[in-house]
C-alpha positions in Angstrom: -96.7 62.7 160.0 -95.4 61.0 156.9 -92.0 59.4 157.3 -89.0 59.4 154.9 -87.0 56.2 154.3 -83.4 56.7 153.3 -82.3 53.8 151.2 -78.5 53.5 150.7 -77.1 51.4 147.8 -73.4 50.9 147.4 -72.5 49.8 143.9 -69.6 48.6 141.8 -69.9 47.3 138.2 -73.5 46.3 138.8 -74.9 47.1 135.4 -76.6 43.7 135.1 -78.5 44.0 138.4 -78.9 47.6 139.4 -82.0 48.3 137.4 -83.8 45.4 139.0 -83.0 46.7 142.5 -83.8 50.4 141.8 -87.1 49.5 140.2 -88.1 47.4 143.2 -87.2 50.2 145.6 -89.0 53.0 143.7 -92.1 50.8 143.0 -92.8 50.2 146.6 -96.5 50.2 147.6 -97.3 53.3 149.7 -94.7 55.7 148.3 -96.0 59.2 148.3 -99.0 58.3 150.5 -97.6 56.4 153.5 -94.0 57.3 153.2 -91.4 58.9 151.0 -88.1 57.4 149.7 -84.7 59.2 149.7 -82.6 57.0 147.4 -78.8 57.4 147.8 -76.6 55.4 145.4 -72.8 55.5 146.1 -70.7 54.2 143.3 -67.2 52.8 143.9 -65.7 54.0 140.7 -67.4 51.5 138.4 -65.9 50.9 135.0 -69.1 49.6 133.3 -72.5 51.4 132.7 -73.6 51.4 136.3 -73.6 55.1 136.8 -75.2 55.7 133.4 -78.1 53.5 134.4 -78.5 55.1 137.9 -78.7 58.6 136.4 -82.0 57.6 134.7 -83.6 57.3 138.2 -84.7 59.7 140.9 -81.6 59.0 143.0 -78.9 61.0 144.7 -75.8 59.6 142.9 -72.5 59.9 144.8 -69.1 58.4 144.3 -66.0 57.4 146.3 -62.8 59.2 145.5 -61.2 56.0 144.3 -62.1 52.4 144.2 -62.2 51.2 147.8 -62.4 47.4 147.1 -65.6 46.9 149.0 -69.1 48.3 149.8 -68.4 49.8 153.3 -66.9 53.1 152.2 -69.9 53.7 150.0 -72.3 52.7 152.7 -70.7 55.1 155.2 -70.8 58.0 152.6 -74.5 57.2 152.2 -75.2 57.1 156.0 -73.6 60.5 156.5 -75.7 61.9 153.7 -79.0 60.3 154.7 -81.6 62.6 156.2 -84.6 60.2 156.5 -86.4 59.1 159.6 -85.4 55.5 158.9 -82.5 53.8 157.2 -82.3 50.8 154.8 -79.1 49.5 153.2 -79.6 47.4 150.0 -77.1 45.4 148.1 -77.2 45.7 144.3 -78.1 42.0 143.8 -81.2 42.4 146.0 -84.7 42.8 144.8 -87.5 44.1 147.1 -91.0 42.7 147.2 -93.4 45.6 146.5 -94.8 45.7 150.1 -91.5 45.4 152.0 -91.5 48.9 153.5 -95.2 49.0 154.0 -95.1 45.8 156.1 -92.1 46.8 158.2 -92.9 50.4 158.8 -95.6 50.2 161.5 -93.3 48.2 163.9 -90.8 51.1 164.0 -93.3 52.9 166.3 -92.5 50.2 168.9 -88.8 49.2 168.4 -85.7 50.8 166.8 -84.9 47.9 164.5 -87.1 45.8 162.3 -86.0 43.0 160.1 -87.7 40.5 157.7 -87.2 37.1 156.0 -85.9 36.7 152.5 -85.5 34.3 149.6 -82.2 33.2 148.1 -82.2 32.7 144.3 -79.3 30.4 143.7 -78.5 31.1 140.1 -76.0 28.3 139.5 -78.3 25.6 140.9 -81.6 27.2 139.8 -82.9 26.8 143.3 -84.9 29.0 145.6 -84.3 28.9 149.4 -86.7 30.7 151.8 -85.2 32.1 155.0 -88.3 32.9 157.0 -89.3 32.4 160.6 -92.9 31.5 161.3 -95.3 33.2 163.7 -99.1 33.1 164.0 -99.1 36.8 164.6 -97.0 37.5 161.5 -94.1 38.9 163.5 -91.8 38.1 166.4 -90.6 40.4 169.1 -87.0 40.0 170.5 -86.3 41.6 173.8 -83.4 43.8 174.9 -80.1 42.3 173.8 -81.7 39.0 172.9 -80.7 39.2 169.2 -77.3 40.7 170.0 -76.5 37.6 172.0 -77.8 35.3 169.3 -75.6 37.0 166.7 -72.5 37.1 169.0 -72.8 33.3 169.4 -73.5 32.8 165.7 -76.8 31.0 166.6 -78.6 29.4 163.6 -81.9 30.2 165.3 -83.6 33.4 166.3 -84.1 36.6 164.5 -83.1 36.8 160.8 -80.9 39.9 160.4 -79.4 39.8 156.9 -78.4 43.3 155.9 -80.9 43.8 153.1 -83.8 43.2 155.4 -83.0 45.6 158.2 -84.7 49.0 158.6 -83.8 51.1 161.6 -84.3 54.5 163.2 -82.1 57.5 162.2 -80.8 57.7 165.8 -78.6 54.8 165.0 -77.2 56.1 161.7 -73.9 57.1 163.3 -73.0 53.5 163.7 -70.7 53.1 160.7 -69.1 50.2 158.9 -65.5 49.3 159.2 -63.3 50.6 156.3 -60.0 48.8 157.1 -61.1 45.7 155.1 -64.0 47.6 153.6 -66.4 44.7 153.3 -67.1 43.1 156.7 -70.4 43.9 158.4 -70.5 41.4 161.3 -69.1 44.0 163.7 -71.6 46.6 162.5 -74.5 44.3 163.1 -73.4 43.6 166.7 -72.9 47.3 167.4 -76.4 48.0 166.0 -78.1 45.4 168.1 -76.2 45.8 171.4 -78.7 46.5 174.2 -81.6 47.0 171.7 -84.9 45.2 171.2 -86.2 44.5 167.8 -89.0 42.9 165.7 -88.9 40.6 162.7 -91.7 40.5 160.1 -92.1 36.8 159.5 -92.4 36.9 155.7 -90.0 36.9 152.8 -89.9 40.6 151.7 -86.9 40.6 149.4 -84.9 38.3 147.1 -81.2 37.8 147.1 -79.8 36.8 143.7 -76.8 34.7 144.6 -74.1 33.4 142.2 -70.4 32.6 142.4 -69.5 36.2 141.9 -71.4 37.4 144.9 -69.2 39.0 147.6 -70.4 36.6 150.3 -68.9 33.7 148.3 -65.6 35.5 147.5 -62.6 33.8 149.1 -60.8 37.2 149.7 -64.0 38.4 151.5 -64.3 35.2 153.6 -60.6 35.5 154.8 -61.1 39.2 155.8 -64.4 38.4 157.5 -62.8 35.6 159.4 -59.9 37.6 160.8 -61.7 40.8 161.5 -64.6 39.0 163.2 -62.2 37.2 165.6 -60.5 40.4 166.4 -63.7 42.3 167.0 -65.4 39.9 169.3 -62.5 40.2 171.8 -63.9 43.5 173.0 -67.0 41.7 174.4 -64.9 39.2 176.3 -65.1 41.0 179.7 -69.0 41.3 179.5 -69.8 38.0 177.6 -67.0 35.5 178.2 -69.1 32.4 177.6 -70.7 33.8 174.4 -67.3 34.9 173.0 -65.9 31.4 173.4 -68.9 30.0 171.5 -68.5 32.7 168.8 -64.8 31.7 168.3 -65.8 28.2 167.5 -68.7 29.2 165.3 -66.5 31.5 163.3 -64.2 28.7 162.6 -67.1 26.4 161.7 -68.4 29.0 159.2 -65.0 29.2 157.5 -64.8 25.4 157.4 -68.2 25.1 155.7 -67.2 27.8 153.1 -64.1 25.7 152.1 -66.3 22.6 152.1 -68.6 24.4 149.6 -65.8 25.4 147.3 -64.3 21.9 147.5 -61.1 22.8 149.4 -61.4 19.9 151.7 -58.0 20.1 153.3 -58.7 23.6 154.7 -62.3 22.6 155.5 -61.0 19.8 157.7 -58.5 22.1 159.3 -61.2 24.5 160.4 -63.8 21.9 161.3 -61.3 20.6 163.9 -61.2 24.0 165.5 -65.0 24.5 165.5 -67.7 23.2 167.8 -67.7 19.4 167.5 -71.1 17.9 167.2 -72.8 15.3 165.0 -73.2 17.7 162.1 -69.5 18.7 162.2 -68.5 15.1 162.3 -70.7 14.3 159.3 -69.2 17.2 157.4 -65.7 16.1 158.3 -66.3 12.5 157.2 -68.0 13.5 153.9 -65.1 15.8 153.1 -63.3 12.6 152.1 -66.2 11.1 150.2 -69.8 12.2 149.5 -69.4 16.0 149.6 -71.0 16.5 146.1 -74.2 14.8 147.4 -74.3 17.0 150.6 -73.7 20.2 148.6 -76.5 19.4 146.2 -78.9 18.2 148.8 -78.3 20.8 151.6 -77.7 24.5 152.0 -74.1 24.1 153.3 -73.2 27.8 153.5 -75.2 31.1 153.2 
């Protein structure tokens, strides 16, 4: 039986990028033959032409009651409305490859969650960065709770689980995003993955167009993500005490690298000293006094 994919897009003042995303979703190979798309766009009271543009497409356009300050309220509205067999959540600065769904779909017969690699288009530096695992078979299987533990400990290896590459079964749609801060998704990812197995398609199946205005590089977002993540992981302390301790240090390290990237070296050093101390951390700490411009240009420090 042909399946339906519910694609949820939360938007706010995205007139410059929303057409690119919607075109890439609605031009997927296999639509109408192998699967159908239920496109749900939830606008967070945009003040530009975002909704005017969305109305030109075959999409269910919804809106928040008032601007919520982040994408999570819109995502939750979309999740409650979704009626598809599988769920995808896209950011308005994403762009799907035309075979994204077609390549991920078959694996959902085996596991409840399927992810994929992606490519970062760094607009400021005119640089492309591929985030893709390799496999002879073209995919990797991750056993029950394997990826959860990787993400809890903020491991840099293992399954790629960036939000835009995740597709999952409708049975998990009641796992909602936090709305206190309205923009953090680390807790959602952990709740989604806990005690689950999953598969990653080892190929870049979508692009992330990243600039200084992206939410992931917004200082207000980084602060909220930091504090909410620290608070959330405490609930796993009784079951995973070793992993939570590692997570605590990794969360501090992530914040340190963010401040390093935006050239706030005083705060970067403060958080590096509270993170996991290894050779890389020491190198970051030393170059925060001299040489950071070369490091930022040469390496992907954050993101």
